[in-house]
C-alpha positions in Angstrom: 25.6 -30.3 -40.7 27.3 -27.0 -41.5 28.6 -25.3 -38.5 30.8 -22.3 -37.4 32.8 -21.5 -34.3 32.1 -18.6 -32.0 34.7 -18.2 -29.2 35.7 -21.8 -29.8 32.2 -23.2 -29.6 30.6 -25.0 -32.6 27.2 -23.7 -33.6 25.0 -24.1 -36.6 24.6 -21.4 -39.3 20.9 -21.0 -38.3 21.8 -20.3 -34.7 24.6 -17.9 -35.8 22.2 -16.0 -38.0 19.8 -15.8 -35.1 22.4 -14.3 -32.8 23.5 -11.8 -35.4 19.9 -10.6 -35.8 19.7 -10.2 -32.0 22.8 -8.1 -32.0 21.6 -6.0 -34.9 18.3 -5.4 -33.1 20.1 -4.1 -30.0 22.2 -1.7 -32.1 19.2 -0.3 -33.9 17.4 0.1 -30.6 20.4 2.0 -29.2 20.5 4.2 -32.3 16.8 5.1 -32.0 17.2 6.0 -28.3 20.3 8.2 -28.9 19.1 10.2 -31.9 16.1 11.9 -30.3 18.2 13.0 -27.3 20.8 14.6 -29.6 18.0 16.4 -31.5 16.5 17.8 -28.3 19.9 19.0 -27.0 20.8 20.7 -30.3 20.5 24.5 -30.2 19.8 26.9 -33.1 23.0 28.6 -34.3 23.3 31.6 -36.6 26.0 31.6 -39.3 26.9 34.1 -42.0 27.6 32.6 -45.4 27.2 33.4 -49.1 23.8 33.0 -50.7 23.4 29.7 -52.5 22.1 31.4 -55.7 24.2 34.6 -55.5 27.6 34.2 -53.8 28.1 38.0 -53.9 25.4 38.4 -51.2 26.0 37.2 -47.7 23.0 35.8 -45.8 22.3 34.9 -42.2 21.2 31.3 -41.8 19.7 29.6 -38.8 21.1 26.1 -38.4 19.2 23.3 -36.6 19.5 19.5 -36.4 16.3 17.5 -37.1 16.5 13.8 -36.8 20.3 14.0 -37.0 20.2 16.0 -40.2 21.4 19.7 -40.5 18.7 22.0 -41.7 19.4 25.6 -42.7 16.9 28.5 -43.0 17.8 31.9 -44.6 16.4 34.4 -42.1 17.8 37.5 -43.7 16.6 37.1 -47.3 18.7 40.0 -48.6 18.3 40.7 -52.3 21.4 42.8 -52.5 24.7 43.0 -50.5 24.3 44.3 -47.0 26.8 45.2 -44.3 26.1 42.9 -41.3 27.1 44.9 -38.2 26.7 42.4 -35.4 29.1 39.5 -34.6 26.9 36.4 -35.2 27.0 33.9 -32.4 24.8 31.8 -30.1 24.0 34.8 -27.9 21.9 36.4 -30.7 19.4 33.5 -30.3 17.1 34.1 -27.3 17.6 32.0 -24.2 14.4 30.0 -24.9 15.4 29.5 -28.5 12.3 31.2 -29.8 13.8 34.3 -31.4 16.9 35.4 -33.2 18.1 38.9 -33.9 20.8 40.6 -36.0 21.9 44.1 -37.0 22.7 45.3 -40.5 22.6 48.3 -42.8 22.6 48.8 -46.5 22.9 52.5 -45.9 23.0 54.3 -42.5 21.4 54.2 -40.0 21.7 50.6 -38.9 18.6 48.3 -38.4 17.8 45.5 -36.0 15.9 42.5 -37.2 14.0 40.1 -34.9 13.0 36.8 -36.4 10.6 34.2 -35.0 12.4 30.8 -35.3 9.4 28.8 -34.1 6.9 30.2 -36.7 9.5 31.0 -39.3 8.8 34.6 -40.0 10.2 38.1 -39.4 8.7 39.8 -36.4 10.1 43.3 -36.9 12.8 45.4 -38.5 13.5 48.7 -36.7 16.0 51.5 -36.5 17.5 51.8 -33.0 19.0 55.3 -33.8 22.4 54.4 -32.5 24.9 51.6 -33.1 26.0 49.5 -30.2 26.3 46.0 -28.7 23.2 43.8 -28.5 22.0 41.1 -26.2 18.8 39.3 -25.1 17.3 39.5 -21.7 15.9 36.4 -19.9 12.3 37.5 -20.9 13.0 38.2 -24.6 13.7 41.9 -24.6 16.4 43.4 -26.8 19.1 45.4 -25.0 21.4 47.7 -26.8 24.3 49.5 -25.0 26.0 52.4 -26.7 28.0 55.5 -25.8 31.5 55.7 -24.3 32.4 52.1 -24.7 31.3 48.5 -24.6 30.0 48.5 -21.0 29.3 52.1 -20.3 27.2 54.9 -21.7 23.5 54.2 -22.2 21.2 51.2 -22.3 18.2 51.1 -24.5 15.5 48.4 -24.1 13.2 47.4 -26.9 10.5 44.8 -27.1 10.5 42.3 -30.0 8.3 44.7 -32.1 11.0 47.3 -31.9 9.2 49.6 -29.5 11.6 51.6 -27.3 10.5 50.9 -23.7 13.0 53.0 -21.9 16.6 54.2 -21.7 18.9 54.3 -18.7 22.4 55.6 -18.0 24.9 52.9 -17.1 28.5 52.4 -16.2 29.8 49.0 -15.2 27.2 46.3 -15.6 26.7 42.8 -14.3 23.9 40.6 -15.5 22.2 37.9 -13.4 22.7 34.3 -14.6 19.1 34.1 -15.8 19.4 37.5 -17.7 16.4 39.0 -15.9 18.4 41.5 -13.7 21.2 43.9 -14.3 23.3 45.6 -11.6 25.0 48.9 -12.4 27.8 50.4 -10.4 30.6 52.9 -11.0 33.5 50.7 -10.5 36.8 52.1 -9.1 36.2 55.8 -8.5 38.5 58.6 -7.4 35.5 60.3 -5.9 34.6 57.3 -3.8 31.1 56.9 -5.3 28.8 54.5 -3.6 26.1 54.2 -6.1 24.6 50.8 -6.9 21.4 50.4 -9.1 19.7 47.1 -9.8 17.1 46.8 -12.5 14.7 44.0 -13.3 13.9 43.7 -17.0 10.1 44.2 -17.4 8.0 43.4 -20.5 6.1 46.7 -20.0 8.6 49.2 -18.6 11.7 47.7 -20.2 13.9 48.1 -17.1 12.4 48.7 -13.7 14.7 49.9 -10.9 14.2 47.8 -7.8 17.3 48.7 -5.8 19.2 51.9 -5.2 21.4 52.5 -2.1 23.9 55.2 -1.3 24.9 53.8 2.1 25.0 50.3 3.5 24.6 49.3 7.1 28.0 48.4 8.6 29.9 49.8 5.6 32.0 53.0 6.0 30.5 56.0 4.3 33.5 56.6 2.2 33.7 53.0 0.8 32.9 52.7 -2.9 31.7 49.6 -4.8 34.5 48.0 -6.6 32.8 44.8 -7.8 29.5 42.9 -8.0 29.2 39.2 -8.1 26.0 37.2 -8.6 25.5 34.3 -6.2 22.2 33.3 -7.8 19.5 34.8 -10.0 18.1 37.1 -7.4 21.0 37.3 -4.9 24.3 39.1 -5.3 27.4 40.2 -3.3 28.7 43.8 -3.5 32.4 44.4 -2.7 33.6 47.7 -1.2 36.9 49.4 -0.9 38.2 52.5 0.8 39.6 55.1 -1.6 43.4 55.0 -1.4 43.7 58.7 -0.5 41.9 57.9 2.8 44.2 55.0 3.8 46.5 55.5 6.7 50.2 55.9 6.0 53.3 54.9 8.0 55.9 57.3 9.4 57.5 57.6 6.0 54.2 58.5 4.3 53.9 55.2 2.6 50.7 53.2 2.3 50.6 49.5 2.8 48.2 48.4 0.2 48.2 44.8 1.5 46.3 46.1 4.5 43.7 48.0 2.5 40.3 47.2 4.1 37.6 45.5 2.0 34.0 45.0 2.9 31.2 42.9 1.5 27.4 43.1 1.5 25.0 40.3 0.3 21.8 41.7 -1.2 18.7 39.5 -1.5 16.3 40.8 -4.2 12.5 40.4 -3.9 10.9 38.8 -7.0 
């Protein structure tokens, strides 16, 4: 009788084949259980690369993994060279993975394109009038900031159809973790400004102001807001400081900045 040795034990070829089939079955089972989880966890990414048929034209492709295989879709469909003005990255895909957006122009002014990744069609292409930085809100509104810098100037809020819902003035901004709120505050200010505005992104109004306080209970009137930190999606902490020109000095007229008083206020937002 033909036999082989496994770990020093003699077994027949038929028994060896049987064991090998069992091992193969376990491996296949593990593979089938892992692949779907990888597919579910995979997120759509946007990349800029030359058109397959015309390398002189750069296109924007949406990349997904289906059953472990990379699938690309050309969501720009440019027929001639365009200048792509946004930095393509994961943040241009909405949080729920439903939509993608990008900005471009072939001649000024620039245009914003919103693309439906689920139904594979372009939703809109519109002119925002200004150039600026783009981001999604948590409920799929398009936010563009422009003006005096990256995080100051004005904020314009559009729906996915390109309709301008409203525009608000902003300075320093801090977005809630779920992208549904934004806190605006002046940052360090020589004038000791105490302004703090909080907006909730609204599908009808764009940005709806839900909080605006000049003075806070227990906080000195001259304290200004120096920082805002989100503790959760609808709860945040505002930090206050006293302007340096109001600090006490020693007998030599010197200020001890290490003793500069700081205050904190936790704000609970109503949904």
